[in-house]
C-alpha positions as CSV (number, residue, x, y, z in Angstrom):
1,M,48.4,121.5,-97.2
2,K,50.6,123.3,-99.7
3,D,53.2,121.3,-101.5
4,A,56.8,122.4,-101.3
5,P,58.2,123.7,-104.7
6,A,60.4,121.3,-106.6
7,T,64.0,122.4,-106.6
8,S,67.1,121.1,-108.3
9,P,69.6,119.2,-106.2
10,T,72.3,121.3,-107.8
11,T,71.1,124.6,-106.3
12,N,72.6,126.1,-103.1
13,A,69.2,126.2,-101.4
14,P,69.3,125.6,-97.7
15,A,68.7,122.1,-96.5
16,K,65.1,121.2,-95.5
17,L,64.9,119.6,-92.1
18,G,62.0,117.9,-90.5
19,F,59.0,116.1,-91.9
20,T,59.7,116.4,-95.6
21,E,58.2,114.1,-98.2
22,F,61.6,112.7,-99.1
23,A,62.5,112.0,-95.4
24,E,59.1,110.3,-94.8
25,T,59.4,108.2,-97.9
26,W,62.8,106.8,-96.8
27,N,61.6,106.4,-93.2
28,G,58.7,104.3,-94.4
29,R,61.0,102.2,-96.7
30,L,63.5,101.5,-93.9
31,A,60.7,100.7,-91.5
32,M,59.3,98.1,-93.9
33,I,62.8,96.6,-94.4
34,G,63.3,96.4,-90.6
35,F,59.9,94.8,-90.1
36,V,60.5,92.1,-92.8
37,A,64.0,91.4,-91.3
38,A,62.5,91.0,-87.9
39,I,59.9,88.5,-89.2
40,V,62.5,86.5,-91.2
41,T,64.8,86.4,-88.1
42,E,61.9,85.1,-86.0
43,M,61.1,82.4,-88.6
44,L,64.7,81.3,-88.9
45,S,65.6,81.2,-85.2
46,G,62.3,80.1,-83.8
47,K,62.5,82.8,-81.1
48,G,60.7,86.1,-80.9
49,I,62.5,89.5,-81.0
50,L,62.2,90.1,-77.3
51,E,63.6,86.6,-76.5
52,Q,66.5,87.2,-78.9
53,L,67.3,90.5,-77.1
54,G,67.2,88.7,-73.7
55,L,64.2,90.6,-72.5
56,M,62.0,87.5,-72.0
């Protein structure tokens, strides 16, 4: 897989859409934060996520 060339954020290059390394990095970080938040919420409330949402 060929790496995308590094560009300066100050250039007028067109925006990259899709599965870029930057987007995937942030997606992973936010997923980890959401997972930890779900676990902490379960620990504090004593109820699972599905039960909190009224699905069980």
